[in-house]
N, C-alpha and C positions, 0 to 999 in steps of 0.2 A: 388383169388379163395376161395370160401367158404369152410369151414371145417365142416364136419358132427360131431355134438355133441352127437347124439343119433342114435340108430339103424334105418335103413331104414325099413319102414313098408311094406315089399315086399308082404306078403300075403294079406294085405288089398288092395294094388294096384291091385293084381290079381283078388280079389273079385270084385272090382269096374269095372274092365275091363269085367269080366264075366257077370256082371249085366248090361253092356253097359251104365255105369254111368260115365260121363265125369267129369274132374276136374271143368269145368265151372258149370255144373249142381250141383255138390257138394258145390262149393263156393256159389252159389245162395241159396241153402238150409241152409247152415250154416251162411250166412251173412258175409262172409269174402272173401278176394280177391283170385283170382286163384293163385297168387304168394304165398300167405300164405298157401294155400292147398298144393302146390308143396313143399314148405319148410317143412311142417309138415310130409308129406308122405315120403319125402326123408331124414328125420332125422336131418334137420338143426334146427328145433324148435319142441316143443312138442305140441301134441293135448291137449287141456284142458278138464276137466271132462265134461263140458257142451257140447262141441263138440262131445265127445265120446257118451254121453247119447243121443244126437240128432241122431247120426248115428245108434245107437242100435235100437232106436225107428223107425227111417226111414226104416231100412232094416229088422225089426222084428227079430233081432238076439237073439239067445239063449245064456245062460251063457257060454257054451263051445266055442261059436263064439267070445266072449269077450276075452277069453284067447288066442285064435288062432290069432285074428287080432290086438289086442291092447297091449298085455302083452308080452314083449320080454322075451323069455325063460320060458313062462308060460306053464302049462301042455297042451300038444297037439299043442304047438306053432312050427311053421316052420320058425319063424322070427329070430332065434338066430344068433347073430353075430359070424362069424367064424374067 
């Protein structure tokens, strides 16, 4: 069984679901496998800065969104590990 090294990006997963954006579609956009997307969003590996920048551009995110979706414990974040 895999062990989570990082916090799960729950708010980002909710955001993708709300946008009706599948892991497959995101993997195609980022040029990485669906398994890699799954591992990153579930906290087994980290998103790198280029992947984050691509998503910010793709979804036209604002600075407050970056804190909310990518920074665990960031201002306005609902991703904090409990």
